[in-house]
C-alpha positions in Angstrom: 180.1 -14.8 96.6 177.5 -13.1 98.8 176.0 -9.9 97.5 173.9 -8.7 94.6 174.2 -10.2 91.1 175.6 -8.2 88.2 173.4 -7.8 85.2 175.0 -7.1 81.8 172.6 -5.7 79.2 175.0 -4.7 76.3 174.5 -6.4 72.9 176.4 -9.5 71.8 179.2 -10.4 71.4 180.3 -7.9 74.0 177.7 -9.2 76.5 179.2 -12.7 76.7 182.7 -11.2 76.8 181.8 -9.0 79.8 180.0 -11.8 81.6 182.9 -14.2 81.1 185.4 -11.6 82.5 183.1 -10.9 85.4 182.7 -14.5 86.3 186.5 -15.0 86.2 186.7 -12.3 88.8 184.2 -14.2 91.1 181.2 -12.0 90.3 177.7 -13.6 90.0 177.2 -12.1 86.5 174.2 -12.8 84.3 173.8 -11.7 80.7 170.5 -10.2 79.4 171.2 -8.3 76.1 168.7 -5.5 75.8 170.0 -4.5 72.4 170.7 -6.2 69.1 172.9 -4.8 66.3 171.9 -5.0 62.7 173.9 -4.0 59.6 172.5 -1.3 57.3 172.9 -0.8 53.6 175.4 2.0 53.0 177.6 3.4 50.3 181.3 4.1 50.9 182.9 7.2 49.3 186.1 6.9 47.4 189.0 6.8 49.9 190.8 9.4 47.8 191.1 12.7 49.7 190.6 11.2 53.1 193.3 11.2 55.8 191.9 8.4 57.8 188.8 6.6 59.3 187.3 7.5 62.7 185.5 4.6 64.5 183.6 4.8 67.7 182.5 1.2 68.0 183.7 -2.3 67.0 180.3 -2.7 65.4 181.6 -0.6 62.5 183.9 -3.5 61.5 181.7 -6.3 62.6 178.7 -5.1 60.5 180.2 -2.9 57.9 180.3 -5.8 55.4 182.1 -5.9 52.0 181.5 -2.1 51.6 184.5 -1.6 53.9 187.0 -3.2 51.5 188.1 -0.2 49.5 188.6 1.8 52.7 191.3 -0.5 54.1 194.0 1.8 52.7 192.9 4.4 55.3 194.4 4.3 58.8 191.9 3.9 61.7 191.5 6.2 64.6 189.6 4.0 67.2 187.8 5.0 70.3 189.3 2.2 72.3 191.1 -1.1 72.4 188.1 -3.3 71.4 187.4 -1.1 68.4 191.1 -1.2 67.4 191.2 -5.0 67.7 188.1 -5.3 65.5 189.6 -3.0 62.9 192.8 -5.1 62.7 190.7 -8.3 62.5 189.0 -6.7 59.5 192.3 -6.0 57.8 192.8 -2.3 58.7 195.9 -0.6 60.2 195.3 1.3 63.4 197.0 4.7 63.7 195.5 5.8 67.1 193.7 4.1 70.0 191.8 6.2 72.5 190.8 5.5 76.0 188.5 8.3 77.1 185.8 8.6 74.5 185.7 9.7 70.8 186.0 13.4 71.4 189.6 13.2 72.8 190.6 11.1 69.7 189.2 13.8 67.4 191.2 16.5 69.3 194.4 14.6 68.6 193.8 14.2 64.9 196.2 16.0 62.5 194.5 18.4 60.1 192.8 16.6 57.3 189.5 15.1 56.1 188.3 12.0 58.0 185.5 9.5 57.3 183.5 8.7 60.4 181.8 5.3 60.3 179.1 5.1 62.9 175.8 3.8 64.1 172.4 5.5 63.8 172.7 6.7 67.4 176.0 8.5 67.9 177.7 11.1 70.1 178.0 14.6 68.5 181.6 15.6 68.0 183.2 19.0 68.0 185.6 19.4 65.1 188.9 21.1 65.8 190.3 23.7 63.4 191.6 22.0 60.3 189.7 18.7 60.9 186.8 17.9 58.6 184.5 14.9 59.4 182.2 13.2 56.9 179.9 10.5 58.3 178.5 7.2 57.0 176.0 5.2 59.1 176.7 1.5 58.8 174.7 -0.2 61.5 171.7 0.3 63.9 171.2 -0.8 67.4 167.6 -1.9 68.3 166.4 -1.8 71.9 164.6 -4.8 73.3 162.1 -5.0 76.2 162.9 -6.3 79.6 162.3 -10.1 79.6 160.2 -11.4 82.6 163.2 -13.3 84.0 165.2 -10.1 84.2 162.3 -8.2 85.8 162.1 -10.8 88.5 165.8 -10.5 89.3 165.7 -6.7 89.3 162.7 -6.7 91.8 164.9 -8.6 94.2 167.9 -6.2 93.8 170.9 -6.2 91.5 173.8 -4.2 90.1 173.5 -3.3 86.4 176.5 -2.5 84.2 175.8 0.3 81.8 178.2 0.6 78.8 176.6 3.5 77.0 174.3 6.5 77.4 171.7 4.9 75.1 171.7 1.8 77.3 171.3 3.9 80.4 168.3 5.8 79.0 166.6 2.6 77.7 167.1 0.8 80.9 165.7 3.6 83.0 162.7 3.9 80.7 162.0 0.1 80.7 162.3 -0.3 84.5 160.0 2.7 85.1 157.4 1.4 82.7 157.6 -2.0 84.3 157.0 -0.5 87.8 160.4 -1.8 89.1 161.6 0.2 92.1 164.9 1.9 91.2 165.9 1.9 94.8 166.4 -1.8 94.5 169.0 -1.3 91.7 172.5 0.0 91.7 174.1 1.0 88.5 177.8 0.8 87.5 178.5 3.2 84.6 181.4 3.4 82.2 181.5 7.2 82.1 179.9 10.2 83.8 177.6 10.9 80.8 176.1 7.5 81.2 175.3 8.1 84.8 173.6 11.4 83.8 171.5 9.7 81.2 170.4 7.0 83.6 168.9 9.7 85.8 168.5 9.8 89.6 166.8 7.6 92.2 168.9 4.5 92.0 170.2 2.7 95.1 173.7 3.8 94.1 175.4 5.2 91.0 179.0 4.3 90.5 181.3 5.7 87.8 184.3 3.7 86.5 187.6 5.6 86.9 188.5 4.9 83.2 186.5 3.9 80.1 187.5 0.2 80.0 185.6 -3.0 80.7 188.2 -3.9 83.3 187.7 -0.7 85.2 183.9 -1.1 85.0 184.1 -4.7 86.3 186.4 -3.7 89.2 183.8 -1.1 90.2 181.1 -3.7 89.8 182.9 -6.1 92.0 183.3 -3.5 94.8 179.6 -2.6 94.5 178.5 -6.3 94.5 180.3 -6.7 97.8 179.3 -3.5 99.5 175.9 -2.3 98.2 
């Protein structure tokens, strides 16, 4: 297919999954994970007194380790389908699956006390009346520098898929420090906040109509063909 290649920078295993989906759509997709996820040592509170678990990433269940085991009696309120699938694979029951970020999930919670399992970097949440959140950090995401092969591709022009605000900020910083012209790069963003964190000056900024990998790749396909 003619047009610019699509660069996927999210960590594994999501990187390979997105690249495979993109290639199945006919997109010239190339994976360059700029993040790696590592488990952290953490202590789980007793599940007694909690109404449920709040999870904003599948990494909670991929990297939570054996400490998760006593919490399996709590229903999971997941940010999206991938997180819900990871919860089920880890032996949890899913009570709610969101589609537009974690805040809308919180707003639909019944009154009660919930345990939020999260990464070191996480979105702040507003707690509705009657909803109490207690947080445990179970994993960390480490940013990596731009490899020379990716720098070379970006200098020639590319579309870059951005799945998180942290990815957007890191990518903007790395390309600036590497003296890569942002006007050669278009970005496809999963949500408006991600576009805001990427900043201005890109060749084009596109925002997916919904927070799913399918919607992001449909946007990327259009951008690859027209930018």
